N, C-alpha and C positions, 0 to 999 in steps of 0.2 A: 850526770849527777842527779838531776831531777827524777829520772827514771828509777835510779837506785834508791833515792829517798822514798819514793812512793812504794817501791817494792818492800822496803823495811817496815812500812806501816802495816797496821792490822788488816786494813782492807786489801793492801797489796799482797800480803801473805795468803789471805783468803782466796784471792783470784788465782795465785800461783798453784795452790793446792787443787783448786777446781780444774785448772788447765791440765795438771799432771793426771788427775783422775780421769779427765776426758780422754787423754791420749792412751792411758792404760786400758780403759774399758773399750775403746775403739779397736785396739789391736786384738784384744781377747775376742770381741764380738766378730770381727772380720775373720779371724782364723777358725773359730768354732763354726760359725754360720756358713762360711765358704766351704769347709770340708763336708758338712752335711749336705749342703746344696749341690755340690759337685757329685756326690754319691747318688743323690736322688735324681739329678739330671742325667747321669750315666745310665741308670736303670730305665729312666723314661726314654732316652735315646734308643737304647737297645730294643725296648718294647715297640717303639714307634717304627724302627727300622725293620723289625721282623714283620710287623703288620703291613708295612709298605711292600716288603718282599713277597709276602703271601698274596697281597692284592695284585701285584704285578704278574705273579705266576698264574693266579686264577684267571686273569684277563687273557693271557697268552694261551692257557689251557683251553679256555672256553672258545677262543678264536679258532684253534686247531680242531677241537672236537666237533664244532658245528660243521666245518667243512669236511671232516672225515666221515661224518654221518651222511652227508650229501654224496660224497664219493662212493660210499658203500652202497647207497641206494642206486646210484647210477651204474655201478659195476654189476649189480644183480639183475638189471633189466635184460629181457630176452635178446634184444637187438645186440647189446654189447657182448653177451655170452656167445651168441651165434657167430658174431664177427670174429672173435678170437679163435673160434673153432674152425674158421675157414668157410663158412656158408656165404656164397657170393651175393645173393640177394640181400642178405643182412648187412653186408658192407655198404651197399648203396643206401640202405635205410639209415645206417650209422651216421653218414654225412648229414642227412636231413635232421637227425636227432641232435647232433652236437654242433652244427654250424653256428646257430645263434643261441646256443645254450649259455645261460648265465648262472653263476654260483653266488647265491645270496645277493642278487641284484647286480653283480659285476661280471664282466666278460673275462674269463681266465684262459690260460693256455692249457688245453686238454690233450693228452697223449694216450694211445692204446697200442699195445704190442702183444704178439702171441708169446708162448712160453719160450720160444727160441730167440726172442729179441727182435723179430722182424716187425717193423712199424706198420700198423694197420691204419691208424688215424693220427694225424692227417697224412695224406698220401705223400706230401712233400714238406720239408721243413725250411722255413725262412731262416731260422737261427741254427747255424751249422754246429754250434757248440753243444747242443742238447743231446744228440744221439749217444755220445760216450757216457754222459751222465745217466741217460735212460738205460744203457747197457749195464752199467754198474748197479743201478737200482734193481734190474731184473735178476742179476746174480744174487743180490742180497735176499730177494724174495724167494726165488726158486731154490737156490742151493742151501741157504740158511733157514728156509721156511719161515721167514718173518712175515707176519700178517700185515705189517704196516711199516713203511720207511719214510722218515722225515729228514729232508736235507735242506740246505740253504744254498741258494744260487745268487750270483751277482750280475747286475746289469746296469751299466752307466753309473757306477759308484753307488748304487742302491742295492740292497739285499732283500731277498724274498724267500718265503717258505715254499718248498715243493713237497707234495704228498703223493706217495705211490702205494697202491693196494692191489692185492692179487685178485684175479677174476677166476673163480672156481666153478667146476662142473663135476658133480658127483664126488666132491671133496678133493678133486685133483686140480692143480693149478694149470689153467689153460692159457692164461695171459695176464697182462698187467694193465691197470688203468691209473693214470696219474695226472695231476695238473699243477701248474705253477701259480701261486697266489700273487699275481702281478698287480692286483688292484690296491693292495696295501703293502707298502714296504715296511721292513722291520724298523727302520729309522723313524718312520711316521708313527708306528704303533708306540714307540718308546720316547717320542719327542717331548711330551709333557713331563715324563719322569726324569729325563737327563738334561733338561734345558739349563738348570743351574749347576750342573756337574756335582750335585750332592750324591748321586747314585750312578752306578755303572752296571751293565748287563753283558754277560758273555754266554755263548752257546758252544757246547762241547759234544762232539759226535764220536763215540768209540775212542774216547780219550784224546781226540784231536780237536784243537780249537778251530772253530769254523767262522766265528763272528764275535766281535766285542765292540761296545759303543765308545770306549776310550781306553788309552793305556792304563794298566791296572797297578802301576807303581805306587800310587798314592791311595789305593783303595784296599779295604779289608773285606774278606769273604763273609757274608752274612748267612746265606742259605743256598742249598742246591736242590733242584727239583728235576724229576724225570717228566718229560712232556709226552702225554697221550700214549703211554705204554710203548714208547720207542726208545732207541738208544741215545736220543738227543737229550742233553742235560741243560738246564737253565741255571746259571750261577748269578746270584745277586750280591753286589758289592756296595759298600758305603764308603764315602770319602773320609779318611781319618783326619785330614786337615780341616775339613768343614766341621766335623764333630768337635775337634779341639777348639776351633774358633768360636763355636757356640758356647763352649764351657768358659773360655776366657772372657767373652762378652758378658756372660751371666755373672761371673765372679766380679767383674768390674762394676756392673750395675748394683750388685749386692753391696760391694764396698762403698760405692758412692752414696747409696741410700742410707747405709748405716752411718756414714760420716755426716751426712746432712741431718739425719734425725738426732744423732748424738750431739751434734753442734747446737741444734735448736734447743735440746734439753739443757745443755750447758748455759746457753744464753738466757733461757728462761730462769734457770736456777740462779744465775748471777744477778738477773734483774730482781728476783724475789729477795735475795740476800741484801742487795743494795737498798731495796725499798723498805724492807722490814727489819733488817739486823744491823747493817753496817753504819747507817747514819740516821738513826731515829731522832737523835737530838738536833741534828741539823734541820730535819724536816719540821720539828717542833719550833725551832727558832724562826724558820721561814713563815710558818703559820702565825706565830706571834707578831712578826713584822707586818704580815698582811692584815691581821686583825687591827693592829695599831693604825695602819694606813687607811683601812676602811672606816675606823672610828673618826680619824681626822677628816676624811672625805665627807662623812655623814655630818659632822659638826659644821664643816665649811658650807655644805649644801643647806643646812638649816639656817645658818647666818645669812647666806646670800639669797635664799628663796623668799618669795612673797607670801608663802604659806606659813601658817602657824602650826606648831606641833603640840599635841595634847596627849597625856598619858593618865588613864583613869584606873586607879587601884580599887577595884570593886569591893573587895573584901574589907578594906580599911575605909572605903568611901572617901577617898582623897583623890583630887585631880591636879595633875601638874600641867601648867601652861608655859610654853616657851616664851622667851622675851618678845619675839615677833608677834605671837598671838595676843599677849597682853597689850602690846602697843596697838594692835589692830582694833581692839575693843575699847581702847582709851584708858586702860588702867596700867600703863607702863611704869609709873612712878610709885605705885602702891605695892607693898609687899604681898607676895602671892598667898601667904598663909592667911592674911587678913581679907584677901579677896574671896577665896573659895575654900571651904572646908568640906563640903559634901556635894553630892550630885544634885540635890534639890536646889541648892543655891545657883548652880549653872542653869538649870531649867527655868529659874526665875527670870533670867535674862532673855529668854525666848519670847517672841511676840505671842500674845494670847491666842491669836488665830492659828498659829503654827505649832502650838505646844502639843496638842493631842496628836497631830500628824507626826511630830518628831518622836514622841514616846512610842507610838505604834510602830514606826520604822525600827526603833531600837528593839522592841519586843520581837518583831519579825526577824531581825538579824540574829538574836539569841536563839531563835527557834530553828531557822533554816540555814544558818552559817553563811548566807549570801552576804558579801561585803557591803557595809553600809555606805550609801551614797545619796545624800539628801541636801536639798536647798531649803533654807528657812530664813525668816527675819529675826534679828536679835538686837536688843537694846544695847547701845554703847554708852560710854560714860557721860557724854553730853546730852543724853536723853533721846537722841534720834534712833530710828530703826534702820538697819542696813541688812542687805541680803548677804548671806554666807552659804558656802557649800562645805559640808562636813563629810569626810570620808574616814572610814576606820574599820577595824576588824578585831574581834574578841578572842581571847585565849581562854580555853576551858580547862577545868581540873579533871581529876579522875572520875568524879561523880557526874560529869557532863555539864556542870554549872559554870558560867562565865566568872573568872577570877580577875581578869585584867583586860583592858581594852585601850588601844592606842590608834592615833590617826592624825589627820591634818585638817586645818580650817582655812578656807580661802574667802577673801572678800570679793564677791562677784556683783557688787552693786552697780558698778559702771557697765559691766557686761550685760547685766539684766536690763539696764536702761537702754543700752544700744540695741539689744535684741528686741525689746518692745518697740523701739522706734523703727527698727528694720521691719518687724512684722506689720506695723501700721502702714509703713510705706509700701510694702508688698501688697497688702490688702487694697490700698488705694490704687496702686498700679494695676492690680488684677481687676478691680472694679472698673477702672478706666478702660482697660483692654476689653472687658466684657461689654461695657457700654459702647465702645467703638465697634466691636464685632456685631452687636445687636443693631447698631445704627446702620452699618454697612449692609447687613442682611436685610433690614427693613427698607433701606433705600433701594437695594437691588430688587426687592419685591415690588416696591411702588413704581419703579421705572420699568421693570419687565412687564407689569400688567398692562399699561397702555401700549408698550412696544409690541405686545402680542397682537393687539388690534392692527397696529400699523404694518408690522412685518407679515402677519398672516394675510391681511388684505392684499398686500403687494404680491405675495406668492400666489394667491388665487388669481389675481389679475394677470400674472405672468403666464399662466396656463391658458388664458383666453386668446382668441384670435385678434391681436392688436396690430395696429400699424407699426411700422419700423420705428417711427419717432416715439410712439407711446411705449413700445418695448424698451427703448433706450431710457426713457424717463423712469419706467418701473425698475429696470436694472439699477439705475442710479439710486433710487430710493432704497432698494434692497441692500446695495453696497453701503450706503450711509448708515442704515439701520444696523448692519453687521459691524461697522466701525464703532458705533456707539456701544453695541454689546461687547465688543472687544475691550473697550475702556472699562466697562463695568466688570467684566471678567478679570482684567488685570488688577483692579482694586480688590476684588474678592480673593484672588490668588495671593496678593500681598498680605492680606489679612490672615489667610490660612498659614502662610509661611511664618509670620510674626508670632502667631499663637501656637506654632508647632502642631498644626492640625492638618498637615498634608502628608500623604503617604504615597509611595511609589509602587507601581506594579512591576512584575518581572515576567514579561511575555515574549515569545519568539517574534522578532521584528526584522523584516527585510529592509535593512538600512538603506540599500541602494534605491529601492522602489520608493521608500519614504522621501528621500531627497528629490527624486524625480517628480513626485506628485507635488511637493512644495514649490519646486522651481516652476512647474507648469502653472500653479496658481498665481505666482508672482510675475509670470512672463508678460502678461498683458500690460501691467503697470510699467514694466521695464521697456516694453516696445513703445509705449506712449512717450517715454522720455528718451527714446532712441538709445537705449543702453543694452549692451550685449550681456546675456547671462551665460557663462561658460562653466560647464560642470565636468570635472575630471575625476575619474575613479582609478585608484592604483590597481595595476595588473595583479590578478590573483587574490584580491581582497576577499575575505570571508563575507558571505552575504547575510547570514542570519545571526542576530545577537539577541541576548536576553536584556530587555529594558522596558521602560514605560513609553509606548509609542506616542501617547498624547503629550507627555511632558517633553519627550525628545522633539516632537514636531514644534512645540511651543518655543524651545530654545533655537532651533534652526530657523523657524519662521521669523522670530524677532531679529536675528542677526541679518538675514537676507533682506527683510523689509527695511531695516535700519540702513543697510548699505545702499539700497535703491533710493531711499529718501534723501540721503546726503551726497549722492553722486549725480552731478549735472551732465556729465558726458564721459565717454570712454566705455569701460567694461567692468563687470564684476566676475571674478574668478572664484569658483567654489570647488575645493578639492577634498576628496575623501580618501583616507589611507589608514593603514595599521602601523603602529610604531611602539615598540617595547611592550607588546601585549595590551595595548590600549587602542581604542578607536579615536582617531584624530581627524578633525575637519577644520578647514580654514575658509574664511570669507575675506577676500582681498578686493578692495574697491579702489577706484581712482577719483574719490570724492574730495571733499573740502579739507579733510585731515584735521588733526588736533594738535595742540601744544601739550607739553607735559602737565601743565597746570590743569588743563581741561581733562586729560586722561585721569588724573588723580581723583577727580570728583565725578567721573563718568558713571559710576555705578551707584551714586547717591539717589535715593528715591525722590520722585517728584521734581527732578532737576535734570536739565540738559547741560550741554557744554557751557553755554552762556545765554544771556537774555536775548542776544541777537539771533542765536540759533532757534530759540523758541518762537520768535516772531517770524523768521523766514521759513521755518520748516514745520512748526507745530509739533504736537505730541504731548503726552502726559509725563514723559520721563520715567515710565515704569517698565518698559519693555526690557531694557538691558539689566536693570537690577533684578527683575524676576528671572531672567535667563541665568544670571550669575548665581542666584540663590538655588535654583533648580539644579544647576551644574554641581554646586557644592553638595547638595543633598545626594547626588549620585556618586559622590566621592571624586568628582573631576575638578577641572580648573579651566578658567578662561583667562587668556593673556591678550594684551593689546599692544601693538606697535603702530605708530602713526607719525606722519610728517605733514605739516600744514601745506595745503594746496597741492599735495602729491597723492595722498590717499591713506587708508588705514587697513590694517590686517588684524582680524579677530581669529584667534586659535583656541579651539576647544578640545581638551583631552579627557576622555571618559573611560574609566576602568570597567567597561562592560565585559561580560563573559560570552564566549562563542557558544553556539548551539547548533545542532544538526536538525532540530525540529523546524518546521516551516509554519509560518502564520497562515491562517485560512480566512482572514478578513476579506469579505467580498467588497468589491469596489463600489463606492457610493458617490462617485463624482458625476455620474450621468443621472438625468432626471428619471425618477421612478414612474412606471406606468400606473394609471389609476386602476385599482382592483375593482372588478365587477362582482358585487355581493348583494344581488337583489333580494335574497331571502334572509338577510341578516338584520337583526334588530340591535340598534346601538342606543345606549342611554348616556346622555351628557348631563352631569350635575355641575352647574356653573351659575353663579349669581350675577355675573357681570354681563349686561345686555350686549355690549360690543363683542365680547369674547364668544357669546352664544352665536351671534351672527357670523363671526369669522369661522368658528368651528363648523357650523352648518354649511357654510360655503365650501369649506375644504372637503367635507364628507359627501355632500350632495352628488358629485359626479360618480360616486361609487354605486348609486342607486339603492343604498341601504336605507332602512327605515330608522329615522332619528326621533327620539323623544327627549325632552329637556325638562330637568328638575332644577328648581331655583335654590335649593339647599339640601342638606343631608336628609332631613325628614321626608321631603318629597321624593328623594332618590330611593329611600327604603320602600315607600308606598309603590312607586313605579316598578321596582323590581318584583314585588309580589304580584302586580297586575300583568306586566309585560313579559317578565322572565327574559331579559335581554341576553344576547349572545356576548356582548362586550360592553363594559362600563368605562367611560372616561369621566374622572371625578376631580373637580377642583379641591384644593386643600382648605383654603380660607373661605368659609361661607357662613352666613348668619344662621341662627337657630341651632344648627348642628353642623360641625365642620366635617371635612372629608375623611379624616382619620377615624372619628367615631362611627361615621356611616359605614366605612369599609369594614371595621371590626364587626359590626352588627350583621352586615350582609354576608360576610364570610362564614358566620356561624351557621346560617341556614342554607346558603348556596356557595359552598367552598369551591365549586368548579367553574364559577363565572369569573373570567379574568377581569381585573379592575386595574385601570391605568391611572396613575396620579398625574394631574395637570397642575404644575406648581411653578411659582416664581421663586421659591426657596430652593436654591441649588447648592447650598453648602453640603459638604459630604455627610455631616452628622444628620442633616435633615433627610437625605436620601436613605441612610441606614435606618432611621426611625420609621420612615414610610414603609420600607420593606418589612420591618419587624411587625408593623401594624397589619400586614396582610396584602399590601399592594403587590401586584405581579410585575409591574413595570412603572417607570417614572419618565414623563416627558416634561422637559423644562420649557418655560415660557420665555420668550416668544416661541411658539411651536414651529417646527420645521415640517412643511407639507410632505416632503419625501420621507421623513422619519415616521410620520403618521401612517402613510400608505404602507411603508415597509413593515411597521409593527403590526398593522392589521393583517397583512399577508402572513407573517410569522405566527400570529395567534391562531388564525383560522386553519393553518396547516396542522397545528398541534392541538386543536380544540378538543377538550374532553367533555362529553355531555353531562349535564347536571343530573346527578343521581339522587338528589335530595328533593 
């Protein structure tokens, strides 16, 4: 009933008419188009079939003619002519001529007889079926005087062409020469044509069918051709069922295409009628309902929002303020008409310091049409000034002048106060952070300067011929100095991490060799505590990874040294493996272990597990926090499991990338030999007397000439006098520092290498020195091996001063 009721409606009748029109037009189109298409397809099929027949005949004709030509040339040779005429010596030569004879690259069966039919070549036949065929061929050539005979022979269910031609002498037939084309069967020649059974071929000789590719019941004759001026005919057939099947498929495709296209047109037309004709009133009603809902939503948003709405009729110079806006500025109980009648009255409420800025922003908006967004102070009813944010956009008339403008007003006083307080706190925090960094950098400089004298002197002493006891004392002093430097470096690293002033390199690193070198460094300390260090590497692990070798070493060294420190007996197992495309290593100790409470604060800075740990084992509590921060910077993770009095396991997973590149860092673990540079002049610019003595003691074994300048000014004078080969220059010096002196020297002598000697080892300091012109930087305390190695590298690549 519902369907019938809908059908009786205007829209239902419209759809019914459209449906009937669709069916009627579909039937007409299919019948008309199909008839024309079938006619065109039939013509196309006939043309294509005739072309295919002609092509097939041309191929067979060319195939036969090529071999007839060769047979003719062979039959006219004197040896063949003499042989058929009975000359004995010619018969002997005939065998030599034809024994390995090839026809168009193939070995064929060749036969030669005289005019009586007696076989001359070959002397004996392997195939006994051939002589009758040869005899029949002789009769056709001699009696019927045919110049050429083409026959078809069968061998092992394959068919082959056989060609025979007369051998003449003085225009008389003296014999016959023939050969069977056994290199190419007829089935092979026609395989591509007949593989889909679309076409068939038959050969008829003197009205007798001698060969056909298939039964011809389902085929119709297309064309007939005579082959090579012989009695052999080639008949070309096309499959009637295949042609009809193509027509049926074509008709079906046309019908389906017409159906789909007509149906799409019907659906589109129905959609247009429904959208534009059938129910315009319903769409109008829906639009009105949406407008009403939007208006209600807008009014609800205005009532619930903390923003006030304003609407300025510029032409009438009247401003509407929403109740919320009036309440914000303190005039909620005053009638709006008595509050504001013109724009000038509104501007009277703006703070005098912000009035011109507000007017200029309004003029810019009218000019550029960029939405107005401005913060200003405005006087409220109680006389106080509060911060407001006004946003709006103008509507322009046909003449391009603004006729109306509307927008919102927000009270941002609290946000402004919070922002100011936050900015002040950030400035104070930044100042404190800068002060801390400056303090740490200054303390590092002040500590490194005297440490340069201590560690430098110890390194010089180490190279002297000392007693065993003295060498042990020197080694102890060097070790203690390096421990102190490690503490300083940890504090500086922590400062860099906190200030986000640390960056990671991505270099090819042999991770296995890196572990081995670190374990070798720590092995002595482990042996002193009678602890075994066991290093296990996963089979087949990839060797080279892209990473920062310095920071990787720092992480690994902190974990291994930490395990040695807190392990009193037993062993420390270090494993290296790949897991889920990540590089994973574990440090498992049999040490004192930790509780969960201790694990929770393990990575806090300047803190160890507890005060007892600090007293018993020492340390600054910075190693593990730095290792964790560096791991996080690499995108990795450190996890810890532990049990008191059993041991701890530290696991580090790093998402490093594999690389096939190999690192080429030379080994620096062995003591560097003193370079012998008797003819080299070295200038040292250093104001500290102790550092002068230490550096001289380091360089004296090289036999180089050393000159000392006490500040930058003296260094410049010495360069002009001495023209040194290498300059070592301190950064902080009286009268003129090292940076200024370097810049001046490089202007006149750009090829003299200048090495900075500095206790300022922050990254930004090193970058600044390189930008100033320094070729290298050596941090204090100086490492004797680094000094010797750097001198060797510089002298190897030294460029003469051309200025």
